[in-house]
C-alpha positions as CSV (number, residue, x, y, z in Angstrom):
1,M,3.1,9.2,-2.2
2,N,3.2,7.2,-5.5
3,T,0.5,6.7,-8.0
4,Y,-0.1,3.6,-10.2
5,I,-2.1,4.3,-13.4
6,H,-3.6,1.3,-15.2
7,K,-3.8,2.4,-18.8
8,G,-7.0,1.4,-20.6
9,D,-9.9,-0.4,-19.1
10,F,-9.8,-2.1,-15.7
11,I,-12.5,-4.8,-15.7
12,L,-14.3,-5.5,-12.5
13,E,-15.8,-8.9,-11.5
14,S,-19.2,-7.3,-12.3
15,H,-17.8,-6.7,-15.8
16,Q,-18.1,-3.0,-15.4
17,K,-15.0,-1.0,-16.5
18,I,-13.0,1.7,-14.9
19,Q,-11.0,3.7,-17.4
20,N,-7.5,4.8,-16.5
21,L,-7.7,3.5,-12.9
22,E,-5.4,5.4,-10.5
23,I,-4.3,3.9,-7.2
24,A,-2.3,6.0,-4.7
25,Y,0.2,4.2,-2.4
26,H,3.0,4.8,0.1
27,M,6.0,2.5,0.6
28,F,8.1,2.3,3.7
29,G,11.3,0.4,4.4
30,Q,13.3,-1.8,2.0
31,L,12.8,-5.1,0.3
32,N,15.3,-7.6,1.6
33,E,17.4,-10.0,-0.5
34,R,15.0,-12.9,0.0
35,Q,12.1,-10.7,-0.8
36,D,10.1,-12.1,2.1
37,N,9.6,-9.0,4.3
38,V,6.6,-7.4,2.4
39,I,3.5,-6.3,4.2
40,W,0.6,-5.1,2.1
41,V,-1.9,-2.9,3.9
42,F,-5.3,-2.0,2.5
43,H,-7.5,0.5,4.1
44,A,-11.0,1.0,2.8
45,I,-12.4,3.4,5.4
46,S,-10.6,6.7,4.7
47,G,-8.8,5.9,1.5
48,H,-5.6,7.4,3.1
49,S,-2.5,5.5,2.1
50,N,-0.1,6.6,4.8
51,V,-0.4,3.8,7.3
52,M,2.2,5.4,9.6
53,E,-0.2,8.3,10.2
54,W,-3.4,6.3,10.9
55,W,-2.2,3.2,12.6
56,P,0.3,4.2,15.3
57,G,1.3,1.5,17.7
58,L,1.2,-1.1,14.9
59,F,3.2,0.6,12.1
60,G,6.1,2.9,12.9
61,E,9.7,3.2,13.8
62,E,9.3,1.8,17.3
63,D,6.2,-0.3,16.7
64,L,5.4,-3.9,15.9
65,Y,5.8,-3.5,12.1
66,N,8.9,-1.4,11.8
67,P,10.0,-0.2,8.4
68,K,13.6,-1.0,9.4
69,D,12.6,-4.7,9.3
70,Y,9.7,-4.7,6.8
71,F,8.9,-3.4,3.3
72,I,5.4,-1.9,3.9
73,I,3.1,-1.0,1.0
74,C,-0.2,0.7,1.7
75,A,-2.7,1.5,-1.1
């Protein structure tokens, strides 16, 4: 797991601020030369960023979105 930390204030559409926002994320696979194999996955229910654990059948080594073919990022 990786963590992105936004230094300073992160301003929301409501104009409220989050100080030092932290976002955890996992990355699977490799970015290809054309950089056109990225899949972003956002999951708001559990907040768990390992898509390989909570979405079997869709994301995985033998599934539709295989990290051998795609660069998958889940925050």
